[in-house]
C-alpha positions as CSV (number, residue, x, y, z in Angstrom):
1,M,-52.4,8.9,6.0
2,F,-51.9,10.8,2.4
3,F,-50.5,13.5,3.8
4,S,-48.7,12.2,6.4
5,K,-46.7,10.0,3.6
6,Y,-46.5,13.1,1.6
7,R,-45.2,14.9,4.9
8,L,-42.6,12.3,5.4
9,L,-41.2,11.7,2.2
10,S,-41.2,15.5,1.6
11,M,-39.2,16.2,4.7
12,L,-36.6,13.4,4.0
13,C,-35.9,14.5,0.7
14,V,-34.8,18.0,2.1
15,L,-32.9,16.3,4.5
16,A,-30.7,13.9,1.9
17,I,-30.4,17.0,-0.5
18,A,-29.2,18.8,3.3
19,L,-27.2,16.1,4.0
20,V,-25.7,16.1,0.1
21,A,-24.9,20.0,0.3
22,I,-23.1,19.5,3.8
23,N,-20.9,16.4,2.5
24,A,-20.2,18.8,-1.0
25,T,-19.6,21.9,1.1
26,V,-16.6,19.9,3.6
27,A,-15.4,18.0,0.2
28,V,-14.6,22.0,-1.2
29,L,-13.4,23.1,2.3
30,T,-10.9,20.4,2.9
31,R,-9.3,20.1,-0.7
32,N,-6.3,21.5,0.5
33,S,-6.0,19.8,4.2
34,L,-2.7,19.5,5.3
35,P,-2.4,15.5,4.2
36,R,-3.8,16.4,1.0
37,R,-0.9,19.2,0.6
38,V,1.8,16.9,1.3
39,M,0.6,14.3,-0.6
40,A,0.6,17.2,-3.6
41,H,4.2,17.7,-2.8
42,A,5.3,14.5,-3.0
43,R,3.8,14.1,-6.6
44,R,5.4,17.7,-7.4
45,A,8.7,16.4,-6.6
46,K,8.6,12.7,-8.1
47,D,12.3,13.1,-9.1
48,A,13.7,13.7,-5.6
49,S,16.4,11.2,-4.8
50,V,15.7,11.3,-1.0
51,I,12.5,11.1,0.9
52,A,12.1,12.4,4.2
53,I,9.4,10.6,6.5
54,G,8.2,11.3,10.1
55,N,5.8,13.3,12.0
56,S,5.8,16.9,13.0
57,L,9.6,16.5,14.0
58,I,10.8,16.1,10.4
59,A,8.1,18.3,9.4
60,A,9.8,21.1,11.1
61,G,13.0,20.1,11.0
62,F,14.3,18.4,7.7
63,D,15.1,21.3,5.8
64,E,15.3,20.1,1.7
65,S,17.7,22.6,0.9
66,A,20.0,22.9,3.4
67,F,20.2,18.7,3.2
68,D,20.7,18.6,-0.5
69,A,23.6,21.3,0.0
70,G,25.4,18.9,2.7
71,L,24.4,16.0,0.4
72,G,26.1,17.3,-2.5
73,V,23.1,17.3,-5.2
74,E,21.1,19.2,-6.8
75,K,17.7,21.2,-6.2
76,E,16.2,19.3,-9.0
77,R,17.3,15.3,-8.0
78,G,17.7,16.3,-4.4
79,S,15.3,15.7,-1.6
80,V,11.6,15.8,-0.4
81,N,10.0,16.4,3.1
82,V,6.6,14.5,3.1
83,G,6.4,14.9,7.5
84,L,3.3,15.0,8.7
85,G,2.5,16.3,12.0
86,S,0.4,14.1,14.4
87,S,1.1,11.0,12.2
88,S,1.8,7.6,13.1
89,P,3.6,5.2,11.3
90,V,0.8,3.6,9.4
91,E,0.1,6.8,7.7
92,Q,4.0,7.6,7.1
93,L,3.8,4.1,4.9
94,L,0.6,5.3,3.4
95,L,3.0,8.8,2.3
96,F,5.6,6.4,1.2
97,R,3.4,4.2,-1.3
98,Y,1.2,7.1,-2.7
99,A,4.7,9.2,-3.1
100,R,5.9,5.9,-5.0
101,S,3.3,5.3,-6.8
102,H,2.7,8.8,-8.6
103,G,6.5,8.4,-9.8
104,M,9.3,8.5,-6.9
105,Q,12.1,6.4,-7.0
106,P,14.1,7.7,-4.3
107,R,17.8,5.9,-3.8
108,I,17.6,7.1,0.6
109,L,14.8,7.5,2.6
110,V,15.3,9.0,6.0
111,Y,12.9,8.7,8.4
112,G,12.8,10.4,11.8
113,F,11.3,9.1,14.9
114,Y,11.4,10.0,19.1
115,D,11.0,8.0,21.6
116,Q,9.9,4.7,21.6
117,Q,7.4,5.5,18.6
118,L,9.2,2.8,16.6
119,T,7.4,-0.4,18.8
120,E,4.8,0.9,20.7
121,P,2.0,-1.1,19.5
122,L,-0.9,0.6,17.4
123,K,-4.3,0.6,18.5
124,F,-6.9,3.2,17.6
125,A,-10.6,4.0,17.3
126,T,-12.2,5.9,15.2
127,R,-12.2,8.9,17.8
128,D,-8.3,9.0,17.1
129,F,-9.3,10.0,13.0
130,I,-9.2,13.6,13.5
131,G,-6.9,16.0,12.0
132,N,-4.2,14.4,9.9
133,R,-5.0,11.3,10.9
134,D,-8.2,11.3,9.1
135,M,-6.0,10.5,5.9
136,L,-6.4,6.9,7.0
137,Y,-10.1,7.2,5.3
138,Y,-9.1,7.7,2.0
139,V,-5.8,6.5,1.6
140,E,-5.3,3.3,0.9
141,P,-7.9,2.2,3.8
142,E,-8.5,-1.4,3.3
143,Y,-4.6,-2.1,3.3
144,G,-4.0,0.4,6.1
145,L,-6.2,-1.8,8.0
146,R,-3.4,-4.1,8.0
147,F,-1.6,-2.4,10.5
148,Y,-3.3,-1.2,13.2
149,Q,-5.7,-2.4,15.7
150,L,-9.7,-1.7,16.1
151,S,-12.7,-3.3,17.7
152,W,-15.4,-4.7,15.6
153,R,-17.7,-1.2,16.8
154,D,-14.9,0.8,15.6
155,R,-14.2,-1.5,12.5
156,A,-18.1,-1.0,11.6
157,E,-18.0,2.4,12.1
158,F,-15.1,2.8,9.8
159,E,-16.9,1.3,7.2
160,L,-19.1,3.6,7.4
161,M,-17.8,7.3,7.8
162,R,-14.8,6.9,5.1
163,H,-17.5,7.5,2.8
164,F,-18.9,10.5,3.8
165,P,-16.6,13.8,3.6
166,M,-18.5,15.4,6.7
167,M,-17.6,12.6,8.9
168,V,-13.9,12.1,7.3
169,D,-12.6,15.7,7.2
170,R,-15.0,16.7,10.7
171,S,-12.0,17.9,12.6
172,A,-10.7,20.0,10.3
173,I,-14.1,22.1,10.3
174,W,-14.0,22.3,14.2
175,A,-10.5,23.2,14.0
176,K,-11.4,26.3,12.0
177,V,-14.0,26.9,15.4
178,E,-11.2,26.3,17.7
179,L,-8.9,28.9,16.4
180,L,-11.7,31.6,16.4
181,R,-12.7,30.2,19.7
182,R,-9.1,30.5,21.2
183,K,-8.5,34.2,19.7
184,L,-11.6,35.2,20.9
185,G,-10.2,33.6,24.3
186,Q,-7.0,35.6,23.9
187,T,-8.8,38.8,24.1
188,G,-7.2,41.4,26.8
189,M,-5.0,38.3,28.2
190,P,-1.4,37.7,27.4
191,M,-0.5,36.4,24.3
192,E,0.5,32.9,23.8
193,Q,3.7,31.4,22.5
194,V,2.9,30.0,19.4
195,N,4.6,27.9,15.9
196,R,3.0,26.8,12.9
197,F,2.3,23.7,14.9
198,G,0.1,25.4,17.1
199,R,0.2,26.3,20.6
200,A,3.8,25.9,22.4
201,G,2.6,25.4,25.4
202,D,0.7,21.9,24.0
203,F,3.6,20.2,23.3
204,T,4.3,19.6,26.7
205,L,1.6,16.8,26.6
206,L,3.3,14.5,23.6
207,E,6.0,14.3,26.3
208,S,5.6,11.1,29.2
209,S,4.5,13.1,32.5
210,D,7.4,12.0,34.5
211,T,10.8,10.1,33.8
212,A,8.9,7.0,35.7
213,E,6.6,6.9,33.4
214,F,9.4,7.1,30.6
215,V,11.2,4.1,31.9
216,R,8.2,2.2,32.1
217,K,7.5,2.6,28.8
218,C,10.9,2.3,27.8
219,E,10.8,-1.1,29.6
220,A,7.9,-2.1,27.9
221,G,9.3,-1.1,24.5
222,T,12.6,-3.8,25.3
223,Q,10.0,-6.8,24.7
224,E,8.6,-5.4,21.8
225,D,9.5,-6.2,18.0
226,L,9.1,-3.0,15.7
227,V,5.3,-2.0,14.7
228,G,3.9,-3.6,11.5
229,A,4.0,-0.9,9.8
230,I,7.7,0.0,10.1
231,R,8.5,-3.5,8.9
232,E,6.3,-3.1,5.9
233,L,8.0,0.4,5.4
234,I,11.6,-1.0,5.3
235,G,10.6,-3.8,4.0
236,Q,8.8,-2.3,0.5
237,A,12.2,0.4,0.7
238,T,15.1,-2.2,1.0
239,G,13.0,-4.1,-1.8
240,A,13.2,-1.4,-4.0
241,G,16.8,-0.7,-3.7
242,I,16.3,2.4,-1.5
243,K,18.9,3.1,1.5
244,V,17.3,3.4,4.3
245,V,18.1,5.4,7.6
246,F,16.6,6.1,10.9
247,V,17.4,9.4,12.7
248,E,16.5,9.6,16.2
249,M,15.7,13.5,16.2
250,P,17.4,16.3,17.8
251,M,15.9,16.5,20.9
252,H,15.5,19.8,23.6
253,P,18.2,19.3,26.4
254,S,15.3,19.0,28.8
255,H,14.1,16.1,27.2
256,L,17.2,15.0,27.4
257,Q,17.8,15.9,31.0
258,F,14.7,14.1,32.1
259,F,14.0,11.2,29.6
260,Y,17.4,10.3,27.7
261,D,19.6,10.6,30.4
262,A,17.7,7.5,31.7
263,P,19.7,4.0,32.0
264,A,16.7,2.4,31.0
265,W,16.3,4.6,27.3
266,E,20.0,3.2,27.0
267,E,18.9,-0.3,27.4
268,Y,15.5,0.8,25.0
269,C,18.3,2.2,22.2
270,T,20.2,-1.1,22.1
271,H,17.3,-3.3,21.8
272,L,16.3,-1.0,18.9
273,R,19.6,-0.8,17.3
274,A,19.6,-4.8,17.0
275,L,16.2,-4.7,15.4
276,L,17.0,-1.8,13.1
277,E,20.2,-3.5,12.4
278,A,18.5,-7.0,11.9
279,Q,17.0,-5.2,9.1
280,Q,19.5,-4.1,6.9
281,V,18.9,-0.2,8.5
282,T,21.0,2.8,9.1
283,F,20.7,4.0,12.3
284,I,22.0,7.7,13.2
285,D,22.1,9.3,17.2
286,A,21.2,12.9,16.0
287,S,19.4,13.2,19.7
288,R,22.1,16.0,20.5
289,W,23.1,17.1,17.8
290,M,21.6,20.7,18.8
291,A,22.5,22.2,21.9
292,G,20.4,24.4,23.9
293,D,17.3,25.9,24.6
294,Q,17.4,28.4,21.4
295,M,17.7,25.5,19.0
296,F,13.5,24.9,19.7
297,A,10.4,26.7,19.0
298,D,8.7,24.4,21.5
299,R,9.7,21.4,23.4
300,L,10.2,19.2,20.6
301,H,9.9,20.7,17.1
302,L,13.2,22.6,16.0
303,T,13.3,26.7,15.0
304,E,14.1,27.2,11.5
305,V,17.5,28.3,11.7
306,A,18.0,25.1,13.6
307,A,16.5,22.9,11.2
308,A,18.7,24.2,8.6
309,Q,21.9,23.4,10.6
310,F,20.7,19.9,11.3
311,S,19.8,19.0,8.1
312,E,22.9,19.9,6.0
313,R,25.0,18.2,9.1
314,L,22.6,15.5,7.9
315,G,23.1,15.6,4.8
316,T,26.8,16.1,5.1
317,F,27.2,12.5,7.3
318,L,25.1,11.0,4.4
319,R,27.7,12.4,2.1
320,Q,31.0,10.2,3.7
321,P,32.1,6.8,2.5
322,Q,30.8,4.9,6.1
323,A,27.3,6.1,5.4
324,A,27.6,4.0,2.6
325,A,25.0,6.3,1.0
326,P,24.4,5.1,-2.8
327,E,25.6,7.6,-5.7
328,L,23.0,10.1,-6.9
C-alpha cells in the first residue's frame, strides 16, 4: 500500500511538472502572437490622431503612410492600424479600449467592415476561440463576455481554460504544425497562390455560398440592430469626443456582381445607414473605389499598391469640409 501511494504521488508530481513546463513553453513561444503584436503596435503609437480598426480587410487595406499623406498630417501624429484578421467586433472593441488605456487619444476612429458584420448576432463556443480570437481569453475576458453568447457549458470551459497558456494559445502551436504539413503536402505539386493571410483560395470560404444565401442574410439583417460591441465602441468613442467613421470596404468585382448588386443589399445598407446615422456616425461607401481584379490579392483583400491608393483617397476624403473631420 505504501509503495502504491508513493508511486501515485510520484506520478502526480511528474505530471504537474510536465504541465507547468508545457504551459511555460507555450507562453514563451506565443509571446509574439499576432494579437500581441497588434497590441504592441498600439502601445508604440500612443500619439496617433487616427486609429483604424476592423478585421483583415483593414489590416491589409489601411496603409498608414498613404492615409496620413491624404489627410495631410505628420507621421508622428498620424494614423495607426490595429486591424486584426479573423476578428469579430468584440475583439475590435477590446483593441480600441486597450489602445485608449495605454495613452492613445485619437481624434478619428476609422472602422472598416463588409457584408452583415455589424448586425450579425455573436454566438460563440470555446472551439471558436482559436487563432487571433484567442485574445478573448486574456484581454479583459470578463468585460468581453458581455457582448457575445456562450452556452453554460462553454462558459464553464472558458473560465477554466483562460488560466492555462497551453489552452489559450493552443492554436498558435497547431498553426505551425499545419504550415509544415501544407509545405510537405505541396512537394511535387503546383504552387498554390498565397499571401500574408494564407492561401488565397481559402478566402472564398468567408463569402456566402451563393446569392440566395446572401439575400437571406440581408433580409435577416434588416431586422437586426447593431450588435452590442459595435454600439459600445461607438458610444465610448463619441463619449470621448472622437469622430467615428464607418467605411464599407472595397470589394472584389466578383463579390460586387454576385452579392452587392442584389437589391436586398441596397435594402440592408439603407437599414444600416439609418442605424449608424442614429448614432451620429459618418458612413462612407468605398465598396466600389477599387476597380479590377488586379487590385485584389484574393477575393477579399487589397494588394499593397491598391491599399495605398485606397488609404490616400480615404484620407483625402476625410480632409474635405463635408467630412467634418476635426482639426488635427
